[in-house]
N, C-alpha and C positions, 0 to 999 in steps of 0.2 A: 893575730888570730883572724881567721875567716870563718864565719858562722853561717850555715845554710839552714833555713827552715826545713825540717824533715821530721815527719811524724808517722813513721811506718806503723802499720797495724801490728798487733801482738801475734799475728799468725807466725808460727815457727818458720815456715818457708820464707816469708817476707823478711823476718829478722835475720835469717841466715844469709839471704842475698845482700842485705845491708852490711852485715858483718864482713862478708867477703869483699864487698866493694870498698869498704874502708881499708882493709888490708891491702888490696890492690893499689889504692891511691897512696897509702903510706909508703909502700915499697917503691912505687914509681917516683914519688916525690923525693924520697931519700936518695935514690939513684941520681935524680936530676939536680936537686939542690945541694947535696953534699958531694957526690962523686963528680958530676959534670961541672957544676958552678963553683964548688968549694966554698960555699957561703954559709953553711950551718952544719952543726954536728947532729942535730936531732930534729925530726919531723914527727908529729903525731896527728892521727885522725881518730876521732872518737864520736860516739853517739851519746847524747844526753837526752834521756827520755823518761819523764816521771810517770811510768805506767803504774796503775791502770788508767790514770787520768790522761786524757789526750789533749793535744793542741799546743803543747809547749816543747815539743821535741826539736832537736837541732843536731846537725853534724858540725863538728868543729875541726878545723885544720889549724894547727899551731906550730910555730917554729921560732927559733931565736936567731938573731943576726945583728950585724952592725946596722944602726939606723940609716946609714947611707944606702944600704942594699935592700931595705924592706920593700920599697916600691917595685923594683925589678923582680924581686922574689915573689911578691904577691901577684904580679902580672904573669909570672911563669906558672904559678899554681893554677890560676884561672885558665891559662892556655892548656894545661894538662887536663884539667877537668873537662873542658870543652872537647878536647881530642877524644877522651874516654866516652863522652856522650855521643860523639859522631861516629867513631870507629869501634869503640869497645876495647877492652884490653886484649892483648895477645893470648893465645891459648897457653903459652908458657907462663905468663904472669898469672893467669887465672889458676893454673895448676899449682903454681908455687903457693898461692894464697890457700887453696884447698888443702894442700899437704900440711901447711902450718896449722890449719884448723883441725885436721885429723889428729896430729901429734898432740896439740893442746887438749883436745877432747879425750884422747886415750889416757893422758896423764890425769886429767881432772876426775874421770870416773873412778879413780882409785882413791879419791880423797873424800872423807866424810863431809867436810865443809861444803864441797861442791853439791853433794846430794841434798844436804839441808837447804842450801840456797835455792836449788832448782825445784825441789819439792814445795818449798814455801811459795815460789813464784808461780808454779802451775796451779797451786791451790788458790792463790790470790787472783789469778787470771781466769780461773774456772776452766782450765785446760785439762786434757787427758795426760796423766803422769807417764803413760806409755810413750808419749812423744819424746821424752828425754833420751831414751835409748835409740831413737830413730835418727839422731843427729847425723850419723855417718851417711845415711841415705840422703839427707838434705844437702850435706856437703857435696856428695857425689853428683847431685842433680844440678849444681851450679855450672853455668856455661858462660862463655864470653858474651853471648847475646843477652842473657839474663843480667849480666853485669852492666852492659850498655844501657838497658832499660832502667836499671836501678840508678845509674848515674843521672839519667834524664829526669827521673822522678824525684830523687832525694838530694840533688845538688842543683837547685833551680838558679839559673844565672840571673833571673830577675828578682830574686828574693834572698839576698845575702847581706851580711854586714862584715866589714873589715875594720878591725881595731888594732892600733899599734900603741904599745907602751914604750915610751922613750925615756931613758934615764934623765933625771932632773939636771938641768943645765946644758943639755944637748941642744944645739941649734936645730931648728926644724925647717 
């Protein structure tokens, strides 16, 4: 697992940019680590942020693989993050992330549980409940340049931790 300090503001636009950046990175890493290198079945990228309290947020990139491959895979993850910071994602990759977010949102708004969680969150964060239904507008506003800036801001190359869990008895 690679963990980056990331504590985005609760602003809905900022949260959307971070969500789409995580989807872009997860998709990109899945293609690289699984399809190109054939070294893992699953890659996940997630934000852990105990809002409303600030200061403890982090983005985590996790994957499983043979202990022999972890170093090279970690290096490849860092290389891809650096590329996304420098170049940003392609328009195609950005659009794929946005389309997935739209589909997820379209399904979620039909569920009572989604509304209960979102209404509780906007109340806790003292936000306007009308922002919930404006998510499609926020998704549409995401651009490759916004993603590039998000990668620069929330994947700090000077502030990360890499942790490897190795099965007991495995030589290191």
